[in-house]
C-alpha positions in Angstrom: 71.3 -45.2 39.9 70.9 -43.5 36.5 70.1 -40.2 36.0 66.9 -39.1 34.1 66.8 -35.9 32.4 62.8 -34.2 31.8 62.8 -30.8 30.9 59.7 -28.3 31.4 59.9 -25.8 29.0 58.6 -22.5 28.1 58.3 -21.4 24.3 57.1 -18.5 22.4 56.5 -17.5 19.0 58.7 -15.0 17.1 56.4 -11.9 18.6 56.3 -13.2 22.0 52.5 -12.7 22.3 51.8 -16.8 23.3 53.8 -18.5 25.8 53.4 -22.1 25.2 54.0 -25.0 28.2 55.3 -28.0 27.5 57.2 -31.4 29.2 59.9 -33.9 27.3 62.8 -35.6 27.6 64.8 -34.7 24.7 64.3 -30.6 24.3 66.2 -30.4 21.4 64.2 -33.0 19.3 60.8 -31.3 20.8 61.9 -27.8 20.0 62.3 -29.0 16.1 58.9 -30.5 16.3 57.3 -27.6 17.5 59.1 -25.2 14.5 58.1 -28.0 12.0 54.9 -28.1 13.2 54.8 -24.5 12.4 51.4 -23.0 10.7 49.5 -26.1 11.6 46.6 -25.6 13.5 46.1 -29.1 15.2 48.4 -28.3 17.6 48.9 -25.2 19.9 52.5 -24.6 19.2 51.7 -24.9 15.9 49.1 -23.0 15.4 50.6 -19.9 16.9 54.3 -20.5 16.1 55.3 -21.3 19.4 58.9 -22.8 18.7 61.6 -20.2 20.4 62.7 -21.2 24.0 62.4 -18.8 26.7 62.5 -20.6 29.8 63.2 -24.4 30.9 64.2 -26.5 33.8 65.1 -30.2 34.3 64.1 -32.4 36.4 65.4 -36.2 37.2 61.7 -37.6 38.3 58.8 -37.6 35.9 55.8 -37.3 38.4 57.9 -33.9 39.7 58.1 -32.7 35.8 54.8 -33.3 35.0 53.7 -31.8 38.4 55.9 -28.8 37.5 54.3 -28.7 33.8 50.6 -28.3 35.5 51.7 -25.6 38.0 53.2 -23.4 35.2 50.2 -23.4 33.0 47.7 -22.6 35.6 50.2 -19.8 35.7 48.8 -16.2 34.5 51.1 -14.3 31.6 52.2 -12.2 34.1 53.4 -15.1 36.9 55.0 -17.1 33.6 57.2 -14.0 32.5 58.0 -13.2 35.5 59.3 -17.1 36.3 60.8 -16.6 33.0 63.1 -13.8 34.1 64.4 -15.7 37.1 66.8 -17.2 34.2 66.3 -15.4 31.4 66.1 -11.4 32.6 65.9 -10.0 28.9 63.8 -13.2 27.7 65.7 -13.5 24.9 65.5 -16.4 23.2 67.7 -19.3 24.2 67.3 -21.4 21.5 65.9 -21.5 18.1 65.6 -25.4 16.2 67.4 -25.0 12.4 
C-alpha cells in the first residue's frame, strides 16, 4: 500500500498579523506559489502576503486532511496560535520560499 502525503498548513505574513490555513500534496511547491502570488488581491494568501510557514501536519488520507483543514479554519485566532505553538513554541517561520 502506497502512503500519500497531504499537508494541512498554516502560513502567515511577515508581521504575523494574518493566519492562512490550507491543504496540499506538495507543501514546498504550494508555499512557492503563495510567495509568487504575494500582493495579488484575487487570492487571500496573495492579498495578505501569507507565504511564511508556521505550522503543518502530514496526513496519509485526503479526507482526513480536508476535514482537519476545515476544523482549523473554524478555530479562532487564539486557538490557532495555541495549535501552532504545540510544534513551534516561538512561532518562528519554519520555511520561507525562495
